[in-house]
GUKE-940826 format. One record per residue (C-alpha): residue number from 0; residue in three letters; x, y, z. Coordinates in nm, 4 decimals. Last residue first. Layout:
BEGIN
     k     r          u          v          w
   NUM   ALA          X          Y          Z
...
//
This chain:
BEGIN
     k     r          u          v          w
   168   PRO     2.3944    -1.0916    -2.5082
   167   LYS     2.3164    -0.8362    -2.2302
   166   VAL     1.9494    -0.8506    -2.2506
   165   LEU     1.7026    -0.5521    -2.1602
   164   PHE     1.3245    -0.6695    -2.1390
   163   LEU     1.0154    -0.5360    -2.2342
   162   PRO     1.0911    -0.3097    -2.5451
   161   GLN     0.7573    -0.1562    -2.6851
   160   GLY     0.7212    -0.2720    -3.0787
   159   TYR     0.3369    -0.3147    -3.0445
   158   GLU     0.2394    -0.1328    -2.7167
   157   VAL     0.2061    -0.2903    -2.3582
   156   LEU    -0.0632    -0.2603    -2.1072
   155   GLN     0.0611    -0.3397    -1.7277
   154   GLY    -0.0770    -0.6146    -1.5783
   153   SER     0.2853    -0.7482    -1.4617
   152   LYS     0.5246    -0.4577    -1.5023
   151   ALA     0.7491    -0.3672    -1.7741
   150   LEU     1.0729    -0.2523    -1.8347
   149   VAL     1.2630    -0.5509    -1.6738
   148   GLU     1.6416    -0.4989    -1.6573
   147   VAL     1.9537    -0.6721    -1.7113
   146   ILE     1.8272    -1.0103    -1.8501
   145   GLU     2.1570    -1.2307    -1.9029
   144   GLY     2.2185    -1.3600    -2.2510
   143   ASN     2.1139    -1.6172    -2.5292
   142   ILE     1.8384    -1.4523    -2.7546
   141   GLU     1.5195    -1.5109    -2.9142
   140   ALA     1.3809    -1.4379    -2.5644
   139   GLU     1.0644    -1.5858    -2.6204
   138   ILE     0.7114    -1.4576    -2.5586
   137   GLU     0.4535    -1.6558    -2.4821
   136   ASN     0.0978    -1.5581    -2.6094
   135   PHE    -0.1963    -1.5724    -2.3676
   134   LEU    -0.5273    -1.5402    -2.6173
   133   LYS    -0.8057    -1.3708    -2.4715
   132   MET    -0.7997    -1.0678    -2.7252
   131   ALA    -0.4226    -1.0111    -2.6684
   130   GLU    -0.2498    -1.1374    -2.3472
   129   VAL     0.1355    -1.1159    -2.3658
   128   ILE     0.3218    -1.3558    -2.1434
   127   CYS     0.6568    -1.3274    -2.0113
   126   VAL     1.0252    -1.4517    -2.0692
   125   ILE     1.0072    -1.7812    -2.2311
   124   SER     1.3449    -1.9495    -2.3106
   123   ASP     1.3840    -2.0751    -2.6430
   122   LYS     1.7083    -1.8129    -2.7545
   121   THR     1.8614    -1.8779    -2.4102
   120   VAL     1.8206    -1.7080    -2.0905
   119   THR     2.0417    -1.6108    -1.7632
   118   SER     1.8451    -1.4499    -1.5041
   117   GLY     1.9981    -1.1712    -1.3345
   116   ILE     1.7086    -0.9158    -1.3416
   115   LYS     1.4026    -1.1802    -1.3113
   114   VAL     1.2758    -1.3966    -1.5706
   113   TYR     0.9398    -1.6195    -1.5760
   112   GLN     0.8219    -1.4519    -1.2813
   111   ASP     0.7220    -1.7221    -0.9527
   110   ALA     0.3666    -1.8304    -0.9558
   109   ASP     0.0661    -1.6652    -0.7719
   108   PRO    -0.0662    -1.4480    -1.0306
   107   THR    -0.0280    -1.7239    -1.3083
   106   PRO     0.2277    -1.7901    -1.5957
   105   SER     0.4445    -1.5253    -1.4674
   104   ALA     0.5783    -1.1643    -1.5799
   103   TYR     0.2272    -1.0638    -1.7496
   102   PHE     0.2100    -0.7791    -2.0495
   101   THR    -0.1462    -0.7014    -2.1318
   100   GLY    -0.1794    -0.6433    -2.5057
    99   VAL    -0.0644    -0.4624    -2.8390
    98   MET     0.1785    -0.7125    -3.0184
    97   PRO     0.5412    -0.8164    -3.0803
    96   SER     0.6234    -0.6614    -2.7435
    95   VAL     1.0046    -0.6110    -2.7634
    94   ILE     1.3146    -0.7981    -2.6319
    93   LYS     1.5970    -0.4927    -2.6473
    92   HIS     1.9397    -0.6452    -2.6830
    91   LEU     2.2209    -0.4391    -2.4777
    90   ASN     2.5396    -0.2837    -2.6386
    89   THR     2.3742     0.0633    -2.7035
    88   THR     2.2308     0.0555    -2.3408
    87   ASP     2.4994     0.2174    -2.1722
    86   ALA     2.5527     0.4509    -2.4298
    85   GLN     2.1756     0.5239    -2.3848
    84   ASN     2.1766     0.5460    -2.0516
    83   ALA     2.4353     0.8192    -2.0551
    82   THR     2.2555     1.0356    -2.2768
    81   GLU     1.9595     0.9879    -2.0802
    80   ALA     2.1125     1.1195    -1.7420
    79   GLU     2.2580     1.4316    -1.9363
    78   GLN     1.9224     1.4837    -2.1045
    77   LEU     1.7836     1.4726    -1.7346
    76   GLU     2.0337     1.6789    -1.6311
    75   GLN     1.9647     1.9543    -1.8592
    74   LYS     1.5752     1.9319    -1.8140
    73   LEU     1.6510     1.9671    -1.4368
    72   GLU     1.8532     2.2858    -1.4948
    71   GLN     1.5923     2.4308    -1.7409
    70   ILE     1.2984     2.3772    -1.4763
    69   THR     1.4916     2.5382    -1.2303
    68   VAL     1.6580     2.3047    -0.8930
    67   SER     1.5106     2.3367    -0.5383
    66   PRO     1.7213     2.1896    -0.2759
    65   THR     1.6623     1.8257    -0.2088
    64   ALA     1.3166     1.7022    -0.0731
    63   THR     1.1578     1.8231    -0.3701
    62   THR     1.0822     2.1559    -0.5152
    61   LEU     1.0998     2.2357    -0.8844
    60   VAL     1.1502     2.5715    -1.0254
    59   PRO     0.9970     2.7862    -1.3216
    58   GLN     1.1530     3.1271    -1.3904
    57   PRO     0.9555     3.4398    -1.3068
    56   THR     1.2530     3.6018    -1.1560
    55   SER     1.3481     3.6622    -0.7945
    54   VAL     1.2349     3.3400    -0.6051
    53   THR     1.2572     3.3414    -0.2698
    52   GLU     1.2940     2.9919    -0.0914
    51   VAL     1.1995     2.8936     0.2917
    50   GLU     1.3170     2.5714     0.3501
    49   GLN     1.1220     2.3615     0.6502
    48   PRO     1.2750     2.0979     0.7817
    47   VAL     1.2558     1.7770     0.6290
    46   SER     0.9358     1.6027     0.7531
    45   ASN     0.8546     1.3997     0.4615
    44   ILE     0.8286     1.7479     0.2548
    43   GLN     0.7987     2.0835     0.4215
    42   SER     0.7520     2.3974     0.1746
    41   VAL     0.7886     2.7527     0.2313
    40   TYR     0.6651     3.0609     0.0014
    39   THR     0.8293     3.3399    -0.0950
    38   ALA     0.7101     3.5010    -0.4384
    37   ALA     0.7858     3.5404    -0.8053
    36   VAL     0.5808     3.2375    -0.9314
    35   ASN     0.5594     3.1711    -1.3442
    34   LYS     0.6125     2.8138    -1.2461
    33   LYS     0.5888     2.5297    -0.9983
    32   MET     0.6615     2.2015    -0.9506
    31   LYS     0.6338     1.9772    -0.6496
    30   ILE     0.7658     1.6244    -0.6541
    29   LYS     0.7496     1.3885    -0.3496
    28   SER     0.8592     1.0808    -0.2356
    27   GLY     0.6939     0.8502     0.0081
    26   GLU     0.5954     0.5739    -0.2406
    25   ASN     0.4469     0.8273    -0.4549
    24   GLU     0.3109     1.2143    -0.4573
    23   TYR     0.3205     1.4386    -0.7627
    22   VAL     0.2216     1.8147    -0.7237
    21   PHE     0.1866     2.0678    -1.0175
    20   GLU     0.1598     2.4558    -0.9550
    19   ASP     0.1441     2.7122    -1.2218
    18   ILE    -0.1600     2.5479    -1.4296
    17   SER    -0.1526     2.6729    -1.7876
    16   SER     0.0263     2.3223    -1.9606
    15   GLN     0.2722     2.3175    -2.1972
    14   ASP     0.5392     2.3643    -1.9054
    13   VAL     0.3593     2.1409    -1.6898
    12   LEU     0.2894     1.8525    -1.9815
    11   LYS     0.6604     1.9045    -2.0394
    10   ILE     0.8122     1.8591    -1.6858
     9   LEU     0.5909     1.5703    -1.6687
     8   GLU     0.6931     1.4083    -1.9546
     7   ARG     1.0345     1.4462    -1.8135
     6   ILE     0.9844     1.3006    -1.5254
     5   GLU     0.8567     1.0204    -1.6780
     4   GLN     1.1484     0.9654    -1.9255
     3   VAL     1.4248     0.9934    -1.6200
     2   LYS     1.2137     0.7122    -1.4238
     1   LEU     1.0333     0.7956    -1.1191
     0   MET     1.0933     0.6843    -0.8374
//
């Protein structure tokens, strides 16, 4: 499922673009966004019984496997979720990328990851590798604690200062 920030970016992009309909499918979930629609339409998603929706105002709507929600309502829910998420992460330490490069969670493709959610780390623990210009740089935790969340996927390009892990000290 998409993260809150990714859904927010999709909404922004669709809202700012000239397209009237956007469909996104990934791992069995489907998001369908329509805007400037004043008609009746039928949608069927993942063998859910057909739903008929009538939109009487030119208000943007989002159709998913759950009942449709206006973009304004979704934006508000996303803001509330993000605020709650920020409150939860205020006491967590972020391990950030010290450079632009490619993130690797393990020393080799067939090896176990350095750390997973729930792993205990020390200041000297290697948590990942960031490859930059054919150099493989081992990234240390720099704090004692427990890994709460892994924010990057192996093989993903990361930016300087991008959070890679959340650690509970």
